[in-house]
Wavefront OBJ file of the C-alpha trace (Angstrom):
o trace
v 107.818 169.064 169.925
v 104.878 168.367 172.135
v 104.970 165.545 174.864
v 101.959 163.344 174.310
v 99.969 163.229 177.279
v 99.483 160.002 179.345
v 96.216 158.238 179.800
v 95.054 156.933 182.897
v 93.840 153.636 182.503
v 90.874 152.340 184.175
v 90.746 150.060 186.892
v 90.013 146.553 186.787
v 86.564 145.692 187.300
v 86.083 141.565 188.187
v 83.130 140.234 186.022
v 80.214 140.087 187.541
v 79.591 136.724 189.370
v 77.135 134.204 188.637
v 74.350 132.958 190.160
v 74.572 128.946 191.252
v 71.950 127.424 189.725
v 70.742 124.012 190.825
v 71.516 121.094 189.067
v 68.265 118.926 187.641
v 69.046 115.439 187.322
v 65.688 114.625 185.806
v 64.204 110.835 185.278
v 67.450 109.192 185.667
v 66.993 108.449 189.338
v 66.866 104.602 188.074
v 69.957 104.531 185.894
v 72.235 104.322 190.131
v 69.937 101.740 191.773
v 69.849 99.894 188.516
v 73.417 99.985 188.135
v 74.140 98.511 191.594
v 72.221 95.819 191.184
v 73.291 94.502 187.375
v 77.030 94.410 189.667
v 75.606 93.095 192.533
v 73.913 90.257 190.987
v 76.711 89.319 188.161
v 79.169 89.035 191.301
v 76.725 86.849 193.335
v 75.963 84.832 190.393
v 80.401 84.659 189.858
v 80.845 83.640 193.905
v 77.481 81.335 194.156
v 78.898 79.308 190.730
v 82.419 79.086 192.877
v 81.640 78.624 196.306
v 79.030 75.790 195.106
v 81.865 74.403 192.887
v 79.229 74.473 190.130
v 75.811 72.961 191.056
v 74.265 76.403 191.829
v 72.817 78.924 190.216
v 72.359 76.498 187.416
v 73.676 73.678 187.118
v 72.845 72.837 183.018
v 74.962 76.224 182.356
v 78.036 74.206 183.139
v 81.168 76.750 183.137
v 78.604 79.230 181.044
v 77.756 80.389 184.504
v 80.693 82.981 184.673
v 79.520 84.191 180.975
v 76.676 85.011 182.610
v 77.932 86.662 185.561
v 80.451 88.824 183.671
v 77.159 89.457 181.349
v 75.504 90.839 184.555
v 78.780 92.926 185.002
v 78.732 94.053 181.668
v 74.996 95.223 181.996
v 75.714 97.478 184.884
v 78.463 99.393 182.718
v 75.894 99.586 180.038
v 73.006 101.518 182.204
v 76.376 103.388 183.518
v 76.483 105.543 180.294
v 72.856 106.553 181.050
v 73.988 108.061 184.197
v 74.159 112.288 184.198
l 1 2 3 4 5 6 7 8 9 10 11 12 13 14 15 16 17 18 19 20 21 22 23 24 25 26 27 28 29 30 31 32 33 34 35 36 37 38 39 40 41 42 43 44 45 46 47 48 49 50 51 52 53 54 55 56 57 58 59 60 61 62 63 64 65 66 67 68 69 70 71 72 73 74 75 76 77 78 79 80 81 82 83 84
């Protein structure tokens, strides 16, 4: 019986390199400053409430000032979902 021919395999050629593309951030440049502003205002609201022993920022709110401060912080998290 005749011996089968051994086929030579082609050498590995790596795929062509992809060109780097610039990432466009689009019109979302407002997200990071607004998010940070919400975080800072919320933190400042809560700290001011504790430092002034409840007389500031709004005396009529009483302990609800803490909820308002956390509301600002939660708003910062909501805005952060828009960041790309």
